[in-house]
C-alpha positions in Angstrom: 106.1 96.8 111.2 103.7 97.7 108.4 103.2 101.4 107.5 100.6 103.0 105.2 101.3 104.8 101.9 99.0 106.6 99.5 99.1 105.9 95.8 97.4 107.2 92.7 95.5 104.4 90.9 96.0 106.2 87.6 99.8 106.7 87.7 100.9 104.3 90.5 102.9 107.2 92.0 102.9 108.0 95.7 100.7 110.9 96.7 100.2 113.1 99.8 97.3 112.7 102.3 95.9 116.0 101.0 95.7 114.5 97.5 93.9 111.5 98.8 91.3 113.8 100.4 90.9 115.7 97.1 90.7 112.6 94.9 89.3 109.7 96.9 88.0 107.9 93.8 91.4 107.6 92.1 93.7 107.1 95.1 94.2 104.2 97.5 95.9 103.7 100.9 98.0 100.6 101.2 99.8 98.8 104.0 103.4 98.0 103.1 106.5 96.5 104.8 107.1 93.7 107.2 104.1 92.0 108.7 101.7 92.5 105.8 101.8 89.0 104.4 101.8 90.2 100.8 102.0 86.9 98.8 98.9 86.8 96.5 98.2 89.3 93.7 94.6 90.6 93.5 92.9 93.5 91.6 90.6 96.1 93.2 88.5 98.9 92.0 90.0 102.2 93.3 86.5 103.7 93.3 84.6 101.0 95.3 87.4 99.0 96.9 85.8 95.8 95.6 87.7 93.0 94.1 87.6 92.8 90.2 88.7 90.3 87.7 92.1 90.5 85.9 90.1 91.2 82.6 88.3 94.2 84.3 91.6 95.5 85.6 93.1 95.4 82.1 90.0 97.2 80.6 90.1 99.9 83.2 93.7 100.5 84.2 93.1 104.1 85.4 90.6 103.1 88.1 91.9 99.8 89.2 94.9 98.7 91.3 96.9 95.5 91.7 97.7 94.6 95.3 99.6 91.8 97.0 97.6 90.5 99.9 
């Protein structure tokens, strides 16, 4: 069963739900665990949630995240 975790896009560390409410632009909520089908790596903007290219993710590491979907 998948569960959700909150993570900082800047540091990659896990953060609390309170931190997510305080900093929604630089945090993300992810589904992890069994049943998520995480097989392909993609990059997203932590600000907008939109997919971005690998080059954009490398230019802006503090506001992008790499996910397995």
